[in-house]
C-alpha positions in Angstrom: 138.9 -101.4 -147.4 139.3 -103.5 -150.5 136.7 -104.0 -153.1 135.9 -107.4 -151.8 135.4 -106.0 -148.3 133.0 -103.3 -149.4 129.3 -104.0 -148.4 127.1 -105.4 -151.2 123.8 -103.6 -151.2 122.5 -105.1 -154.4 119.9 -107.2 -152.6 118.6 -104.3 -150.5 118.5 -102.0 -153.6 116.6 -104.7 -155.4 114.1 -105.1 -152.6 113.6 -101.4 -152.2 113.1 -100.7 -155.9 109.4 -101.6 -155.8 108.7 -100.3 -152.3 105.0 -99.3 -151.9 106.1 -96.4 -149.8 107.4 -94.8 -153.0 104.0 -95.1 -154.5 102.3 -93.5 -151.4 104.9 -90.7 -151.4 104.4 -90.0 -155.1 100.6 -89.9 -154.8 100.8 -87.5 -151.8 103.0 -85.2 -153.8 100.1 -85.1 -156.4 97.4 -84.8 -153.8 98.5 -84.0 -150.2 94.9 -84.5 -148.9 94.7 -88.0 -150.2 94.0 -90.7 -147.6 96.8 -93.1 -146.9 94.7 -96.2 -146.8 94.7 -98.1 -150.0 91.7 -100.4 -150.5 91.3 -102.9 -153.2 88.1 -101.9 -154.9 88.6 -104.4 -157.7 89.2 -107.3 -155.4 87.5 -110.4 -156.7 84.5 -111.5 -154.6 85.6 -115.1 -155.0 88.4 -114.2 -152.4 85.7 -113.6 -149.8 86.3 -116.6 -147.5 85.6 -117.2 -143.8 89.3 -117.4 -143.3 89.8 -113.9 -144.7 86.9 -112.5 -142.7 88.3 -114.1 -139.5 91.7 -112.5 -140.2 90.0 -109.2 -140.6 88.3 -109.8 -137.2 91.6 -110.6 -135.5 93.1 -107.4 -137.0 90.1 -105.3 -135.9 88.9 -104.6 -139.4 85.3 -105.4 -138.4 83.6 -103.7 -141.4 85.5 -105.8 -143.9 84.7 -109.0 -141.9 81.0 -108.0 -141.8 81.0 -107.3 -145.6 82.5 -110.8 -146.3 80.2 -112.7 -144.0 77.2 -110.8 -145.4 78.4 -111.8 -148.9 78.9 -115.4 -147.8 75.4 -115.5 -146.2 73.9 -114.2 -149.4 75.7 -116.9 -151.5 74.8 -119.7 -149.0 71.6 -118.6 -147.2 71.1 -122.1 -145.7 74.5 -122.3 -143.9 73.7 -122.0 -140.2 77.4 -121.6 -139.3 77.8 -118.5 -141.5 74.5 -117.0 -140.3 75.6 -117.5 -136.7 79.0 -115.9 -137.3 77.4 -113.0 -139.2 75.0 -112.4 -136.3 77.9 -112.5 -133.9 79.9 -109.9 -135.9 76.8 -107.7 -136.3 76.3 -107.8 -132.5 80.0 -107.0 -131.9 79.8 -104.0 -134.3 76.7 -102.7 -132.6 78.4 -103.0 -129.2 81.6 -101.4 -130.3 80.4 -98.8 -132.9 76.6 -98.6 -132.5 76.1 -100.1 -136.0 76.1 -103.4 -137.8 
């Protein structure tokens, strides 16, 4: 195989260089009991949108959707559509998990 026929992995190496799996692996080495989920505790509340909440609902992350709709209802207490969706999500959570 000539040098020009050799596979070029530079793109793969570049993409893998910042792989988040490396971060997870490194943190597990330091604390093997650490949870694998990584939340975003410093996520700006301005990112709380109905769209994001609905995405969470589709993904089955009901608690996050509930948090966002509760925040939206607090910010806009006269919005009947948000109140209705919040009530719907609360009902769904009570049915699925006995909470909400």
